[in-house]
Every structure is written in C-alpha cells, then in structure tokens.
C-alpha positions, 0 to 999 in steps of 0.5 A, spaced: 610 097 804 605 098 798 600 093 801 600 098 807 600 104 804 594 101 799 591 099 806 591 106 808 587 108 803 582 103 803 581 106 810 581 113 808 576 112 803 571 107 807 571 113 812 571 119 807 565 115 805 561 114 810 562 120 814 557 126 812 558 132 810 555 138 814 549 141 811 548 148 811 543 152 809 539 160 810 532 161 808 526 163 812 524 159 817 515 160 821 513 156 826 506 152 828 503 150 834 497 146 833 496 138 829 495 132 831 500 128 828 507 129 824 509 126 818 513 120 822 508 118 826 509 121 833 504 125 837 505 133 835 508 136 842 507 145 840 512 146 846 518 140 844 524 142 840 522 139 833 521 141 825 519 140 819 524 139 813 522 137 806 527 133 804 531 131 810 531 124 814 526 124 820 531 124 826 536 128 823 539 135 829 539 142 826 542 147 830 538 153 828 540 160 829 536 166 829 540 171 824 537 177 827 539 176 834 544 170 835 540 165 839 540 158 837 536 151 838 537 144 836 531 140 833 530 135 830 526 133 823 519 129 825 515 132 820 514 134 813 513 141 810 513 148 810 509 148 804 510 156 803 513 158 798 520 161 800 521 158 807 525 153 809 524 150 816 516 149 820 519 150 827 515 148 833 512 153 838 518 150 843 523 152 838 520 158 836 520 161 843 528 159 844 530 163 839 525 169 839 521 167 833 514 167 835 514 174 836 515 175 829 512 169 826 517 168 821 525 170 821 531 169 817 534 162 819 541 159 818 541 151 820 546 146 819 546 139 820 549 135 826 548 128 825 
C-alpha cells in the first residue's frame, strides 16, 4: 500500500512540475505596422496575429483583452519589445484591429498565457 501512495505522489509531483502555471498580466499595449524581420527571424506580417514581448519565449500564445471594450484576440509571440517604458506588449496591426486598439494607438490590456 505504501508503494502505491509513493507512486501516486511521485506522479502528482511530476505533473505539477511539468504543467506551467498560468501567467496573467495587465498593462498598456501599442501596435506596430512596419518592419522586415522579427526577432525570431520570421518575415513581419502587419496583418498577422502576432506580438512582441520582452521575455516570453517565441511561440508562446497569449489571449489579449482590451479592457476598454472587452474585445479579445489570441496572438503568438514572435518578436522582442516593446521598448517604451510602461508598455507590456506591442501588437501587430492585425491584432490591434481585432481588439479595437488601432484607433487609439495605446490601450490598457490584460493578457493570459495559453501555452
């Protein structure tokens, strides 16, 4: 019986270590619409659903919500930035249009890491 409990505990610990904790944050986001290459080497697509983040790994998917109007979009991190103090994300023009950020240029957002 003791070995079954030990095995169950070991499996739980392995799962808990392997499962990433959901990371959520709020702050200000802006958008950009020009560029040739992103930091991970991809061609920049202004109408793509991508973003720049300072530290999250490339390929991380985020659900970004505009806190002013409640609209959301899922984007993929493929670039580094923003390099303006007080901003947490730079969205591509396509992602900014989906959440209505392109009219104001900067908006308060929240984001949650999906993977």
